[in-house]
C-alpha positions in Angstrom: 54.6 41.3 -61.1 57.7 39.8 -59.6 58.3 36.2 -58.8 59.7 34.2 -55.9 63.3 35.1 -55.3 63.3 38.4 -57.2 64.3 41.5 -55.3 62.4 44.5 -56.0 65.2 47.0 -56.7 64.5 50.6 -55.8 67.9 52.3 -55.7 68.7 55.9 -56.3 66.4 57.2 -53.7 62.5 57.2 -53.5 60.5 57.9 -56.6 58.8 61.3 -57.0 55.4 59.6 -57.3 54.5 56.1 -56.0 55.7 52.7 -57.0 54.3 49.2 -56.5 56.1 45.9 -56.7 54.8 42.4 -55.9 56.6 39.3 -54.9 54.4 36.3 -54.7 54.2 32.5 -54.5 51.2 30.2 -54.1 50.7 30.8 -50.4 52.5 34.2 -49.7 52.5 37.6 -51.3 54.6 40.7 -50.7 53.2 44.1 -51.9 55.6 47.1 -51.9 54.1 50.6 -52.3 56.2 53.7 -52.1 55.5 57.5 -51.8 58.2 60.0 -51.4 60.4 58.8 -48.4 58.0 56.2 -47.2 57.7 52.5 -48.1 54.7 50.3 -47.2 55.3 46.6 -47.3 52.2 44.5 -47.0 52.3 40.8 -46.3 49.6 38.3 -47.4 49.4 34.6 -46.6 51.7 32.4 -44.5 55.0 33.9 -43.2 57.3 31.0 -42.3 60.6 29.4 -43.0 59.7 28.9 -46.8 58.6 32.5 -47.3 60.6 34.7 -44.9 63.3 35.3 -47.4 60.7 37.3 -49.5 60.3 39.7 -46.8 64.2 40.2 -46.4 64.3 40.7 -50.1 61.7 43.5 -50.0 63.6 45.2 -47.3 66.9 44.7 -49.1 65.6 46.2 -52.3 64.8 49.6 -50.6 67.3 52.4 -50.4 67.3 52.9 -46.7 69.9 55.8 -46.5 69.8 59.6 -46.0 68.9 60.1 -49.8 66.5 57.2 -50.0 63.6 55.9 -47.9 63.6 56.9 -44.2 60.1 55.4 -43.1 59.1 51.8 -43.5 55.6 50.5 -42.6 55.3 46.7 -42.4 51.7 45.6 -42.5 50.8 42.2 -41.0 47.0 42.5 -41.4 47.0 40.2 -44.5 48.9 37.3 -42.8 47.0 34.1 -42.0 49.9 32.5 -40.3 53.4 33.3 -38.8 55.9 31.1 -37.2 59.0 31.9 -35.1 61.1 32.5 -38.4 58.7 35.4 -39.1 59.1 36.7 -35.6 62.9 36.5 -35.9 62.6 38.5 -39.2 60.5 41.2 -37.5 63.2 41.6 -34.8 66.0 41.6 -37.4 64.4 44.4 -39.4 63.7 46.4 -36.2 67.3 46.1 -35.2 68.4 47.1 -38.6 66.1 50.1 -38.5 67.7 51.3 -35.2 71.2 50.7 -36.4 70.7 52.5 -39.7 68.5 55.3 -38.2 65.4 54.8 -40.2 61.9 54.4 -38.9 60.1 51.1 -38.9 56.4 50.7 -37.7 54.6 47.4 -37.9 50.9 47.2 -38.3 49.5 44.5 -36.1 48.0 41.4 -37.6 45.0 39.4 -36.6 44.5 37.8 -33.1 46.7 34.6 -33.7 49.6 36.8 -35.0 49.3 39.2 -32.1 49.2 36.3 -29.6 52.4 34.9 -31.0 54.1 38.3 -30.7 52.9 38.5 -27.1 53.9 35.0 -26.1 57.5 35.7 -27.4 57.5 39.2 -25.9 58.6 40.8 -29.2 55.6 43.1 -29.0 57.6 45.0 -26.3 60.5 45.4 -28.7 58.7 46.6 -31.8 56.8 49.9 -32.8 53.4 48.5 -33.3 50.3 50.2 -34.5 46.7 49.2 -35.4 46.6 50.8 -38.7 49.0 52.8 -41.0 46.8 55.8 -40.3 47.9 55.6 -36.6 51.2 56.9 -37.8 49.9 60.3 -39.1 49.8 62.7 -36.1 46.6 64.9 -35.7 46.9 68.5 -36.3 47.9 70.1 -33.1 45.6 72.8 -31.8 46.7 75.0 -28.9 44.8 74.8 -25.7 44.7 78.6 -25.6 45.1 81.1 -28.5 48.6 82.4 -28.9 49.1 86.0 -29.5 52.3 87.8 -30.0 52.0 89.3 -26.5 51.9 85.8 -24.9 55.1 84.5 -26.5 58.6 84.9 -24.8 60.8 87.7 -25.9 62.3 87.1 -29.2 59.9 84.5 -30.5 57.7 85.0 -33.6 54.0 84.0 -34.0 53.7 82.2 -37.3 50.4 81.8 -39.1 49.4 78.1 -39.4 48.5 78.6 -43.1 52.0 79.7 -43.8 53.4 76.5 -42.1 51.0 74.2 -43.9 51.9 75.7 -47.3 55.6 75.0 -46.5 54.7 71.4 -45.7 55.5 71.9 -41.9 52.1 71.7 -40.2 49.6 68.8 -40.3 52.0 66.0 -39.6 53.5 65.8 -43.3 56.2 63.3 -42.9 57.2 63.7 -46.6 
């Protein structure tokens, strides 16, 4: 368990397994879970001027570089309140993601949180999803069966089981 103001430090790249860190105060909590090259940051309580630094600390503690984490999911579903400082932090983290070439997706919060994002028009600037599961692409199935005779010259037909064993098929973002 971490306390207010502590930065969860996850340097040296993502862990092989998963990691969990907590930053909390009486009205706000940040939970950080990691797996491979993906970090999930879950927010609970009130995100405002008094607590926004904890969100920045969670992002700052990640190794967001080519050898570290490349995917970050920020989950707002646990928020009960967010003010304009929270909106500003979302935009700041989104801009940072674009500049540093890592992916940031934000899981929508409840109706008042979504209304604030719509009123301020930041919902058009952010990558928003309903649940973290929305980020996992479905397994693609061709509309017609492929045969070696239907491929352009020089192309090779690969067995889907060979691809999934190599971690290529099935939307494995690793």
